[in-house]
N, C-alpha and C positions, 0 to 999 in steps of 0.2 A: 672896335668894341660893340657889343650887341646887348640889347636888353632882352632877357629871356621871356619877359611878359608880353610887351607890345611888338617885339622883334624888330625895333628900329635900330639903325646903325649910327654909332657916334665916333667922333674923331678921338684920336689918342689924347690922353689927359683927362678925359671925362670918366669918372668912375661910377657915377650915380645916375640913374635915368631920371631926368627932370619931370617926366609925366608920371612914372610908376613909383619912384622914390625907392628903388631897389638897386642893388649892385649890379654893374654890367659884367659880362663875360666875354671871353675872346672869341667864341664861336657859338652859333645856334646848335650845332651838333653836340656841344658840350651840354647844352640845356636839355635838349632831347633825351640825351643819355641818362640824365638824372631824374626825368619824369617817369613815373610808374603808373601802369594802368589801374584805374580805381574802379570803374564801372562802366557799362554800356547802357544806353537808354534808346528807346525807339521813337519817342516823341520829340520832334524837333524844337518844338516850342519850349519844352521843359529843358532840353539842352541849352538853349539860347539863354534862359533864365539863370541856369547854374553858372554859365560861362561869364555872363554879365556880372554876376555877384563876385566870382572869382577875380575879375579884372578889377572890380571896384575896390577890393581888399588887396590888391597887388600880389595875388597868388599866381605864380608861373602855371600855365596849364597848356594843353594841347588837345585837339579834337580830331579824330580820324574816323572816316566811314569804312564799314565793312558790311559783308553780307553773312548773316548768321546761318544756322543749320535750317532754319524755317525759310530760308531765302528772303528774308527781310532785311531792309537796310537799318542798321543801328549805329549810334554815334559813341565811340570809345572816348572817354574823358580820362585824361591822365594828369597827374599832379605830382609834386615832389613827395617822396615817401614820408617825410616828417609832417606833411600837411594833410596826410590821408585822413586821419581821425577827425580832425577839424572840419575837412571838406564833407565827410559823411554826415556830420551834424547839420551842415548847410543844406545838404540834399534832403535830409529827413524833414527840415522845417518846409523847404520849398514844395516837397510832395504833399505835405500836410495841407498847406495852403491851396494848392492846385486842386486837391481832392474836395476840400470845403467849397471852392468856387464851382467846380463841375457838378456837384451833388445837386445843385439847383436846376440844372439842365439835363443831366442824364445820370440819375443816381446809379443805376446798374453798371453803366460803363465806368463811372468815376470810381467806385468801389473796387471793381475789377482791376483797373489800372494801378490804383493805390496799392492794392494787395500784391501785384505782381512786382511793383517797384520796391516795396519793402522786403519781399522775399529775395529779390536780387541783392539788395543791401546785405541782408543777413548772410547770403552765400559768398559774397565777394569781399566784404569788409572784414578785416581782423578786428573784431570788437572785443573790448575789455569792459563790457557793460557792468555796473554794479549790481550784485545780486543781494537782496535782502536776507537778513539772517532768518526771518520767518519763512521766506521761500526755500531757503537751504534746509531748514528743519523739516518742513513739509515734504521736500523731495527725498530726504534721507528716510523719513518714516515711511512714506508710502512705498518706496523701493524696498525697504526693509521687510514690510509685511508681504509684499509681492514675492520676493525671493524665498521667505520663509514658508509661505503656503506652497510654492512651487516644489521647494525642498522636501517638505512633508509629504507631498503627493507623489514624488519620485520614490521615496522610501516605502511608502505604502503600496505603490505599484509593484516594487521589487518583492515585498513580502508576499502579496497575493499571487505573484508568479511562482515563489518558492513553495507556497502551500498548494500550488497547482489549482487555484480557484480559477485562474485563467492561465493559458500556456503559450504566451507570446515570446517569453524568454525562459528557456529551461536550463541553460548553461550556467554553472555556478559563477564563472568568470563574469557573465554579463550581469547577473544579479549583484554581485559585488561592486562592479562599476556603478550601477544605478544607485546603491545605497551610498557610496563614496560621493557621487555627484550631488545627491540629495543633501548629504551632510554638509558638504561645502556651501551649498545654497542657503542652508539654515544658519550656518556660521556667519556667513556674510550678511544675511538678512538681520540677525540679532545685532551684529556690529552696527549696521546702518540704523537700526531702531535706536540703539543706545546713543549713537552720535546724534541723531535728530533730537533726542531728549536733552542731550548735553547743551545744545544750542538754546534752550528755553531761556536761560538766564541772559544770554546775549540778545535774544528777541525782545526781552523787557527793557533792556538798557537802550537797544536801538529805537524802540517805539517811543521811549521817553525823550531821547534825543531828537527824533523826527518831529515829535509834537513841539518841542522848543523851537526847533529851527523853523518850521512852518509858521508858528505864531509870530516869530521875528519878521519873516518875509511879509506876512499879512499886516503887521503893524507898521513897518517901515517902507513899503512899497505901495504906493497909491496908483489908482487908475490915472489920475491927473499927471503924475510923474511920468508914466509910460506914454501917455497920449502926447506929451510934450516933445517926444522924439519923432512924431510924425510931421512930415511936410509934403509939399506937392510932389517932389521928386523921389520920395520914398515909396518903392513898391511894397505891397503887403508882406512878401518874403522877407525883404530887408528889414522892414519895421519889426517883424516877429524876431529876427535875429538881433536886432539892437535892443529890443526890449529884454530878451532873455539874457543877453550880455550884462545889461544894467542890473537885473535882479541877482544874477550869480556874483557880479562884483560886489554888491552890498552885502550879500550873504558871507562871501569869503573874507571881506574886511572885518566883519563882526566875529566870525568863526574861522579863523585862518587854518586851523588843524583839520577841517572837514575834508574828507576824502573827495577828490576832484570829480570822480565819476558819480559818487553819491550826491554831491551839489548839483550836477547835471540832472539827475533824476528828479530831485525836489524841484528844481526850477521848471523842468518840463511838466510836472504835475500841477505846479502853480499856474503856469502859462495856459495849460489845457483847461483848467478851471475857469480862468479868466476868459478865455476864448469862447467857452461853451455857454458861459453865463448870458 
């Protein structure tokens, strides 16, 4: 029997790894087959921090080296598929702290590295991030006006061609196609604007809920409470994650029906405010 995390072999009869406290498997090939590629990082130190945390929380993982298209060495991190979302949160926290630390030494390089890493996360992670109703409303409204204006422009363009003010399209069929396309753009634009306005009531409710939840966090989570999680063996990255978990745990205990991704967003905003103060 083998441990999928530390990869130590154990005699028959042992079913749980005494060090990692996770179930053993019959072969390491089985573990490797269950691991899915999550992302690749170029910074070896960053890779080490990520793996150190994954080992600490007993998350099976593997790291392989490969040469990318730019002929640079990168480290491919793989984890179980069901752990992917959780691991991405870990990586975000580590990248955030790493960027904060490097800002003092080389601001330009730190910001560039953080931006590249976050872009890589967006490209490779299947995110289900929470989108605020206010953002949805704004997106629908702005898209609606854009499509409407473009639709009107197409119809006007078709009309001035028909009137021979300009003569780019003279065939009747082409003009009809332009008018139909313009009409479709206008219809979709109007629909989007209406959809954006219909979300206004949801925006108000969401803002009221957010105000209540943020007030609860501020009243029930103190800096002393968070500082108590720190000790000599706790790295900045691990401390950030422990504190975030504590804030979310208290929030979900008080408001169990809160959307999980919405709670993550509120906790991150709270921690960012605390971290930047």
